[in-house]
C-alpha atoms as an extended CHARMM CRD file, in Angstrom:
* protein
*
        94  EXT
         1         1  MET       CA            122.0060000000       95.1970000000      118.5030000000  PROA      1               0.0000000000
         2         2  SER       CA            121.9740000000       98.8220000000      119.5560000000  PROA      2               0.0000000000
         3         3  THR       CA            119.6290000000      100.5680000000      121.9530000000  PROA      3               0.0000000000
         4         4  THR       CA            117.4720000000      103.5400000000      120.9760000000  PROA      4               0.0000000000
         5         5  THR       CA            115.4570000000      105.6220000000      123.3710000000  PROA      5               0.0000000000
         6         6  ILE       CA            112.1480000000      107.1690000000      122.3960000000  PROA      6               0.0000000000
         7         7  ARG       CA            110.0590000000      109.5420000000      124.4310000000  PROA      7               0.0000000000
         8         8  ILE       CA            106.3170000000      109.0420000000      124.3410000000  PROA      8               0.0000000000
         9         9  ASP       CA            103.6210000000      110.5970000000      126.4560000000  PROA      9               0.0000000000
        10        10  GLU       CA            101.9490000000      108.5590000000      129.1810000000  PROA      10              0.0000000000
        11        11  ASP       CA             98.6660000000      108.1830000000      127.3010000000  PROA      11              0.0000000000
        12        12  LEU       CA            100.3750000000      106.6170000000      124.2750000000  PROA      12              0.0000000000
        13        13  LYS       CA            102.5280000000      104.4460000000      126.5250000000  PROA      13              0.0000000000
        14        14  GLU       CA             99.3950000000      103.0570000000      128.1740000000  PROA      14              0.0000000000
        15        15  ARG       CA             97.7260000000      102.5080000000      124.7970000000  PROA      15              0.0000000000
        16        16  VAL       CA            100.7930000000      100.6300000000      123.5470000000  PROA      16              0.0000000000
        17        17  ALA       CA            100.8510000000       98.4770000000      126.6800000000  PROA      17              0.0000000000
        18        18  THR       CA             97.1530000000       97.6560000000      126.2990000000  PROA      18              0.0000000000
        19        19  ALA       CA             97.4360000000       96.8940000000      122.5730000000  PROA      19              0.0000000000
        20        20  ALA       CA            100.5110000000       94.7590000000      123.1690000000  PROA      20              0.0000000000
        21        21  ARG       CA             98.7830000000       92.8180000000      125.9170000000  PROA      21              0.0000000000
        22        22  LEU       CA             95.7610000000       92.2050000000      123.6450000000  PROA      22              0.0000000000
        23        23  ALA       CA             98.1380000000       91.0010000000      120.9060000000  PROA      23              0.0000000000
        24        24  GLY       CA             99.9010000000       88.7020000000      123.3690000000  PROA      24              0.0000000000
        25        25  LYS       CA            103.2080000000       90.5310000000      123.0450000000  PROA      25              0.0000000000
        26        26  THR       CA            105.4760000000       92.6300000000      125.1570000000  PROA      26              0.0000000000
        27        27  ALA       CA            105.3190000000       96.3800000000      124.5990000000  PROA      27              0.0000000000
        28        28  HSD       CA            108.8820000000       96.1600000000      123.2430000000  PROA      28              0.0000000000
        29        29  ALA       CA            107.9710000000       93.4890000000      120.6760000000  PROA      29              0.0000000000
        30        30  PHE       CA            104.8020000000       95.3900000000      119.7640000000  PROA      30              0.0000000000
        31        31  MET       CA            106.7350000000       98.6130000000      119.0970000000  PROA      31              0.0000000000
        32        32  LEU       CA            109.4400000000       96.8160000000      117.1150000000  PROA      32              0.0000000000
        33        33  GLU       CA            106.7930000000       95.2200000000      114.9150000000  PROA      33              0.0000000000
        34        34  ALA       CA            105.0730000000       98.5860000000      114.4050000000  PROA      34              0.0000000000
        35        35  ILE       CA            108.3670000000      100.2300000000      113.4440000000  PROA      35              0.0000000000
        36        36  GLU       CA            109.2220000000       97.3920000000      111.0640000000  PROA      36              0.0000000000
        37        37  GLN       CA            105.8090000000       97.5740000000      109.3670000000  PROA      37              0.0000000000
        38        38  THR       CA            106.0770000000      101.3350000000      109.0020000000  PROA      38              0.0000000000
        39        39  VAL       CA            109.5710000000      101.1120000000      107.4900000000  PROA      39              0.0000000000
        40        40  GLU       CA            108.4420000000       98.3770000000      105.0770000000  PROA      40              0.0000000000
        41        41  GLN       CA            105.4700000000      100.5070000000      103.9950000000  PROA      41              0.0000000000
        42        42  ALA       CA            107.7340000000      103.5240000000      103.4500000000  PROA      42              0.0000000000
        43        43  GLU       CA            110.0150000000      101.3710000000      101.2790000000  PROA      43              0.0000000000
        44        44  ILE       CA            107.0430000000      100.0430000000       99.2790000000  PROA      44              0.0000000000
        45        45  ASP       CA            105.7550000000      103.6060000000       98.8090000000  PROA      45              0.0000000000
        46        46  ALA       CA            109.1780000000      104.7850000000       97.6020000000  PROA      46              0.0000000000
        47        47  GLN       CA            109.4180000000      101.8720000000       95.1740000000  PROA      47              0.0000000000
        48        48  PHE       CA            105.9140000000      102.6450000000       93.8800000000  PROA      48              0.0000000000
        49        49  ASP       CA            106.8460000000      106.3110000000       93.3780000000  PROA      49              0.0000000000
        50        50  ARG       CA            109.9990000000      105.3290000000       91.4430000000  PROA      50              0.0000000000
        51        51  LEU       CA            107.9940000000      102.9630000000       89.2420000000  PROA      51              0.0000000000
        52        52  ALA       CA            105.3280000000      105.6150000000       88.6130000000  PROA      52              0.0000000000
        53        53  ASP       CA            108.0210000000      108.1210000000       87.6170000000  PROA      53              0.0000000000
        54        54  GLU       CA            109.6240000000      105.5790000000       85.2520000000  PROA      54              0.0000000000
        55        55  ARG       CA            106.2770000000      104.7790000000       83.6460000000  PROA      55              0.0000000000
        56        56  TRP       CA            105.4040000000      108.4520000000       83.2810000000  PROA      56              0.0000000000
        57        57  VAL       CA            108.6580000000      108.9630000000       81.3720000000  PROA      57              0.0000000000
        58        58  GLU       CA            107.6250000000      106.0640000000       79.1030000000  PROA      58              0.0000000000
        59        59  VAL       CA            104.1840000000      107.6000000000       78.5720000000  PROA      59              0.0000000000
        60        60  LEU       CA            105.7390000000      110.9260000000       77.6210000000  PROA      60              0.0000000000
        61        61  ALA       CA            108.1950000000      109.2130000000       75.2720000000  PROA      61              0.0000000000
        62        62  ALA       CA            105.3930000000      107.2730000000       73.5550000000  PROA      62              0.0000000000
        63        63  GLY       CA            103.4490000000      110.4950000000       73.1740000000  PROA      63              0.0000000000
        64        64  ARG       CA            100.0130000000      108.9020000000       73.5280000000  PROA      64              0.0000000000
        65        65  THR       CA             97.9550000000      107.4030000000       76.3190000000  PROA      65              0.0000000000
        66        66  VAL       CA             94.3860000000      106.4150000000       77.1540000000  PROA      66              0.0000000000
        67        67  ALA       CA             92.5470000000      108.4660000000       79.7740000000  PROA      67              0.0000000000
        68        68  TRP       CA             91.7360000000      106.5030000000       82.9270000000  PROA      68              0.0000000000
        69        69  ASP       CA             87.9970000000      107.2750000000       82.7110000000  PROA      69              0.0000000000
        70        70  ASP       CA             87.9030000000      105.9060000000       79.1530000000  PROA      70              0.0000000000
        71        71  ALA       CA             89.9300000000      102.8130000000       80.0540000000  PROA      71              0.0000000000
        72        72  LYS       CA             87.7950000000      102.1720000000       83.1380000000  PROA      72              0.0000000000
        73        73  ALA       CA             84.5300000000      102.4760000000       81.2010000000  PROA      73              0.0000000000
        74        74  TYR       CA             85.8870000000      100.0890000000       78.5470000000  PROA      74              0.0000000000
        75        75  LEU       CA             87.0220000000       97.5150000000       81.1190000000  PROA      75              0.0000000000
        76        76  GLU       CA             83.7650000000       97.7230000000       83.0720000000  PROA      76              0.0000000000
        77        77  ALA       CA             81.7520000000       97.1920000000       79.8820000000  PROA      77              0.0000000000
        78        78  ARG       CA             83.8780000000       94.1730000000       78.9820000000  PROA      78              0.0000000000
        79        79  LEU       CA             83.4590000000       92.8110000000       82.4880000000  PROA      79              0.0000000000
        80        80  ARG       CA             79.6820000000       93.0480000000       82.1360000000  PROA      80              0.0000000000
        81        81  GLY       CA             79.9690000000       91.1540000000       78.8300000000  PROA      81              0.0000000000
        82        82  ASP       CA             78.9520000000       94.1780000000       76.7520000000  PROA      82              0.0000000000
        83        83  LYS       CA             80.5280000000       94.8340000000       73.3990000000  PROA      83              0.0000000000
        84        84  ALA       CA             82.7720000000       97.8210000000       73.9420000000  PROA      84              0.0000000000
        85        85  ARG       CA             84.7290000000      100.0370000000       71.6180000000  PROA      85              0.0000000000
        86        86  ARG       CA             88.4040000000      100.3310000000       72.5170000000  PROA      86              0.0000000000
        87        87  PRO       CA             89.2720000000      103.7790000000       73.8230000000  PROA      87              0.0000000000
        88        88  THR       CA             91.3270000000      106.1170000000       71.6660000000  PROA      88              0.0000000000
        89        89  ALA       CA             94.8270000000      107.1160000000       72.7270000000  PROA      89              0.0000000000
        90        90  HSD       CA             95.5760000000      110.8460000000       72.9850000000  PROA      90              0.0000000000
        91        91  ARG       CA             98.5280000000      112.9960000000       73.9350000000  PROA      91              0.0000000000
        92        92  PRO       CA             98.7420000000      113.1570000000       77.7530000000  PROA      92              0.0000000000
        93        93  ARG       CA             98.0420000000      116.3820000000       79.6070000000  PROA      93              0.0000000000
        94        94  ARG       CA            100.9810000000      117.5360000000       81.6960000000  PROA      94              0.0000000000
């Protein structure tokens, strides 16, 4: 395992120490966990962006889609038990 040095101001260092103590961890373990969570979230965000791009390409290829407001209104009506008319698909706006 390698060593990395980070510079943080005294106020943040004290806040980390306090938060770590409250969590029952060392400041080192607390910071490692925070870094790991942040990296995992960045990876999830990147995966989500890739998936959204792939799906947008599919929407454009299909040529038609249902507007979110129309789909939401339809789903909410169905959830309430109301009879709802299925929304009409249209060409997406770019």
